[in-house]
C-alpha positions as CSV (number, residue, x, y, z in Angstrom):
1,M,-6.4,26.5,-9.9
2,T,-5.1,23.7,-7.7
3,Q,-1.8,22.3,-8.9
4,V,-1.2,18.5,-8.4
5,V,2.5,17.7,-7.6
6,T,3.7,14.1,-7.7
7,E,7.5,14.6,-7.2
8,V,9.2,15.2,-3.8
9,K,11.8,17.6,-5.3
10,Q,9.2,19.7,-7.2
11,M,7.2,20.0,-4.0
12,Q,10.2,21.1,-2.0
13,D,11.3,23.6,-4.7
14,L,7.8,25.1,-4.7
15,M,7.7,25.5,-0.9
16,K,11.2,27.1,-0.9
17,V,9.9,29.8,-3.2
18,C,6.9,30.3,-0.9
19,K,9.2,30.6,2.1
20,R,11.5,33.1,0.4
21,Q,8.4,35.2,-0.4
22,G,7.5,35.2,3.3
23,K,4.3,33.2,2.8
24,R,2.7,31.3,5.6
25,I,2.1,27.6,4.7
26,G,-0.7,25.5,6.0
27,F,-0.7,21.7,5.5
28,V,-3.4,19.0,5.7
29,P,-2.1,15.5,5.4
30,T,-4.7,12.9,4.2
31,M,-5.0,9.5,2.5
32,G,-7.6,10.8,0.1
33,A,-11.2,9.8,-0.3
34,L,-11.9,13.2,1.1
35,H,-15.1,14.0,3.2
36,D,-16.3,17.1,4.9
37,G,-14.0,16.4,7.9
38,H,-11.0,16.8,5.7
39,L,-12.4,19.8,3.8
40,T,-13.2,21.5,7.1
41,M,-9.5,21.4,8.0
42,M,-8.6,22.7,4.6
43,R,-11.0,25.6,4.9
44,R,-9.4,26.5,8.2
45,S,-6.0,26.4,6.5
46,V,-7.1,28.5,3.6
47,E,-8.6,31.1,5.9
48,N,-5.5,31.4,8.1
49,N,-2.5,30.9,5.7
50,D,-1.2,32.3,2.5
51,V,-0.6,28.9,0.9
52,T,-2.4,25.6,1.6
53,V,-1.0,22.2,0.7
54,A,-3.0,19.0,1.0
55,S,-1.3,15.6,0.6
56,V,-3.2,12.6,-0.8
57,F,-1.1,9.6,-0.1
58,V,-2.2,6.1,1.0
59,N,0.7,5.2,3.3
60,P,1.5,1.5,3.2
61,L,3.6,1.7,6.4
62,Q,0.5,2.3,8.6
63,F,-1.4,-0.7,7.3
64,G,-1.1,-4.1,8.9
65,P,-0.9,-7.4,6.9
66,N,-4.7,-8.1,7.2
67,E,-5.8,-4.5,6.8
68,D,-7.4,-2.7,3.8
69,F,-4.4,-1.1,2.0
70,D,-5.4,-2.4,-1.5
71,A,-9.1,-1.8,-0.9
72,Y,-8.7,1.7,0.6
73,P,-10.7,4.1,-1.5
74,R,-8.8,6.1,-4.1
75,Q,-10.5,8.9,-6.0
76,L,-8.0,11.5,-6.9
77,E,-10.0,13.4,-9.5
78,Q,-12.9,13.8,-7.1
79,D,-10.6,14.9,-4.3
80,V,-8.8,17.5,-6.5
81,A,-12.2,18.9,-7.7
82,A,-13.4,19.2,-4.1
83,V,-10.3,21.0,-2.8
84,E,-10.2,23.3,-5.8
85,K,-13.6,24.7,-4.8
86,I,-12.3,25.8,-1.4
87,G,-9.0,27.3,-2.6
88,V,-6.3,24.7,-1.8
89,D,-3.2,25.7,-3.7
90,Y,-1.4,22.4,-4.0
91,V,-2.2,18.7,-3.8
92,F,0.9,16.6,-3.1
93,H,0.2,13.1,-4.6
94,P,3.4,11.1,-4.7
95,S,3.6,7.4,-5.6
96,V,4.7,4.8,-3.0
97,T,8.1,4.5,-4.9
98,E,8.5,8.3,-4.9
99,M,8.0,8.4,-1.1
100,Y,9.9,5.2,-0.3
101,P,12.4,4.7,-3.2
102,D,14.6,2.3,-1.1
103,E,14.0,0.2,2.0
104,L,14.1,2.4,5.0
105,G,17.5,2.2,6.8
106,V,16.3,4.3,9.8
107,H,13.1,3.5,11.6
108,L,11.0,5.6,13.9
109,T,9.3,3.9,16.8
110,V,6.5,5.4,18.9
111,G,6.8,4.5,22.6
112,R,4.3,4.3,25.4
113,L,1.7,6.5,23.6
114,A,1.2,3.7,21.0
115,E,0.8,0.9,23.5
116,V,-2.9,1.5,24.2
117,L,-6.1,1.9,22.2
118,E,-5.5,1.8,18.4
119,G,-1.8,1.2,18.8
120,A,-2.4,-1.9,20.8
121,Q,-5.0,-3.2,18.3
122,R,-2.7,-2.3,15.3
123,P,0.9,-3.0,16.1
124,G,3.3,-0.8,14.1
125,H,0.5,1.5,12.8
126,F,1.7,4.6,14.6
127,D,5.3,3.9,13.6
128,G,4.1,4.2,10.0
129,V,2.2,7.4,10.8
130,V,5.1,9.2,12.4
131,T,7.4,8.0,9.6
132,V,5.2,9.5,6.8
133,V,4.4,12.6,8.8
134,N,8.1,13.3,9.4
135,K,8.7,12.9,5.7
136,L,5.8,15.1,4.7
137,F,6.8,17.8,7.2
138,N,10.4,17.8,5.8
139,I,9.0,18.0,2.2
140,V,6.3,20.7,2.7
141,Q,8.0,22.7,5.6
142,P,4.6,24.0,6.8
143,D,4.1,26.6,9.5
144,F,0.8,25.0,10.6
145,A,-0.5,21.5,10.1
146,Y,-4.1,20.4,10.7
147,F,-5.2,17.1,12.2
148,G,-8.7,15.8,13.1
149,K,-9.6,15.1,16.7
150,K,-11.4,11.9,15.5
151,D,-8.0,10.3,15.6
152,A,-7.2,11.8,19.0
153,Q,-4.5,9.3,19.8
154,Q,-2.8,10.1,16.5
155,L,-3.1,13.8,17.3
156,A,-1.4,13.3,20.7
157,I,1.4,11.2,19.1
158,V,2.0,13.8,16.4
159,E,2.1,16.6,18.9
160,K,4.7,14.6,21.0
161,M,6.7,13.9,17.8
162,V,6.8,17.5,16.9
163,A,8.0,18.4,20.4
164,D,10.6,15.6,20.6
165,F,12.1,16.3,17.1
166,N,11.8,20.1,17.3
167,H,9.8,20.5,14.1
168,A,9.1,24.1,13.3
169,V,5.4,23.5,12.8
170,K,2.4,24.2,15.0
171,I,-0.2,21.4,15.2
172,I,-3.9,22.5,15.1
173,G,-6.4,20.0,16.3
174,V,-9.8,20.3,14.5
175,D,-13.1,19.1,16.1
176,I,-14.8,16.0,14.8
177,V,-17.1,16.7,11.8
178,R,-20.3,14.6,12.0
179,E,-23.2,13.7,9.8
180,V,-26.6,15.2,10.7
181,D,-27.4,12.0,12.8
182,G,-24.1,12.2,14.7
183,L,-21.9,9.6,12.9
184,A,-18.3,10.8,12.7
185,K,-17.4,11.4,9.0
186,S,-14.9,8.8,7.8
187,S,-13.6,7.5,4.5
188,R,-14.5,4.0,5.8
189,N,-18.2,4.8,6.2
190,V,-18.7,3.8,2.6
191,Y,-18.0,0.2,3.6
192,L,-21.1,0.0,5.8
193,T,-24.2,-1.8,4.6
194,D,-27.5,0.1,4.8
195,A,-28.4,-1.6,8.1
196,E,-25.0,-1.0,9.6
197,R,-25.1,2.6,8.6
198,Q,-28.3,2.9,10.7
199,E,-26.7,1.2,13.6
200,A,-23.5,3.2,13.4
201,V,-25.2,6.3,14.8
202,H,-25.2,4.6,18.2
203,L,-21.4,4.9,18.5
204,Y,-21.8,8.6,19.2
205,Q,-25.1,8.1,21.1
206,S,-23.3,5.7,23.5
207,L,-20.5,8.3,24.1
208,L,-23.2,11.0,24.8
209,L,-24.8,8.7,27.4
210,A,-21.4,8.4,29.1
211,Q,-21.0,12.1,29.0
212,K,-24.4,12.6,30.6
213,R,-23.5,10.1,33.4
214,Y,-20.3,12.1,34.0
215,E,-22.2,15.3,34.1
216,A,-24.5,13.8,36.7
217,G,-21.5,13.1,38.9
218,E,-20.1,9.7,37.9
219,R,-16.3,9.6,38.2
220,Q,-15.5,5.9,37.9
221,S,-14.2,4.9,34.5
222,D,-15.6,1.4,34.7
223,A,-19.1,2.8,35.1
224,L,-18.8,4.9,32.0
225,V,-17.4,2.0,30.0
226,S,-20.3,-0.2,31.1
227,V,-22.8,2.5,29.9
228,I,-21.2,2.5,26.5
229,R,-20.9,-1.2,26.1
230,E,-24.5,-1.9,27.1
231,H,-25.8,0.6,24.6
232,L,-23.6,-0.7,21.8
233,V,-24.6,-4.3,22.5
234,A,-28.3,-3.4,22.5
235,H,-28.2,-1.3,19.4
236,T,-25.5,-2.6,17.0
237,S,-24.5,-5.8,15.4
238,G,-20.9,-4.8,15.3
239,R,-18.1,-6.4,17.4
240,I,-16.9,-4.1,20.2
241,E,-13.2,-4.1,20.0
242,E,-12.4,-1.3,22.5
243,V,-14.0,1.0,25.0
244,A,-11.6,2.8,27.2
245,V,-11.0,5.9,29.3
246,Y,-7.6,7.5,29.4
247,S,-6.1,10.8,30.6
248,Y,-5.5,13.2,27.6
249,P,-3.0,13.8,26.0
250,E,-0.9,11.6,28.3
251,L,-3.0,8.5,27.5
252,E,-2.5,7.1,31.0
253,P,-5.2,4.7,32.3
254,C,-7.3,6.3,35.0
255,E,-9.8,4.4,37.2
256,T,-11.1,7.6,38.7
257,I,-11.6,10.6,36.4
258,D,-9.8,13.7,37.6
259,G,-9.0,16.2,34.9
260,R,-9.1,15.9,31.1
261,V,-10.0,12.5,29.8
262,F,-10.4,10.8,26.5
263,I,-13.2,8.2,26.1
264,S,-12.6,6.1,23.0
265,L,-14.4,3.2,21.3
266,A,-13.9,1.0,18.3
267,V,-16.5,-1.2,16.7
268,K,-15.9,-3.7,13.8
269,F,-18.8,-4.1,11.4
270,S,-18.7,-6.6,8.5
271,K,-16.3,-4.5,6.3
272,A,-15.6,-1.4,8.3
273,R,-13.9,-0.7,11.6
274,L,-15.1,2.6,13.0
275,I,-13.7,4.6,15.8
276,D,-15.1,7.6,17.7
277,N,-14.4,9.5,20.9
278,I,-15.2,12.4,23.1
279,I,-12.8,14.5,25.3
280,I,-14.2,15.5,28.7
281,E,-12.7,18.0,31.0
């Protein structure tokens, strides 16, 4: 049976016992409202580790002043029922005051990797991400931590943070889990109207068109961006906020594609901002 833990010290004490017993710990950090993308990462962890911990914590530090912190879906009972079915051992569900009992006196700041893409659109977002991930790693002390490739910029930043701060954890990137029609699974998909949900499939379709153009020999980033934008304008009512091509995981702009690249987009619908990407090499 999955145990829900709400206190930092209790979580640390439980993990110390696991460590003393020589158990390998897998960890999946989430903000809840779990979908099959989250559950896929948890299944991987359950298969490959002795103990699996999932956190459910809506982190206020990574939300901007006009973002959806208060409206972000919270459904703990459903989440616990879902992870129990796949064998997750612990759900760490602290309150905001438990995680941040005092105003932070030391702040982490992400450098160049956060100056593009989502980081440029949402200043301070990734500072909040690395702050909470650092805290969670120190509390859970995992051997392996699982992150989705849908947030590929976040994955690159977390990997760099682990290297820079010598965390004793191996980061596992897990492929994007999609609906049957190709839409990337996301907790924010529930905000889409029926019409927007039909349009949203074209985010992935536009990326596949760019990939086909690349496979046909196109190596100019601008040409691939144009293919994506034209498709999105023709098939969605959302506002295109970003279409970009960067080297990966360095996230350096590249006019001509040479090596591994990350093609990313963001589209704002009426109540949901959706992101998607593909990595080409």
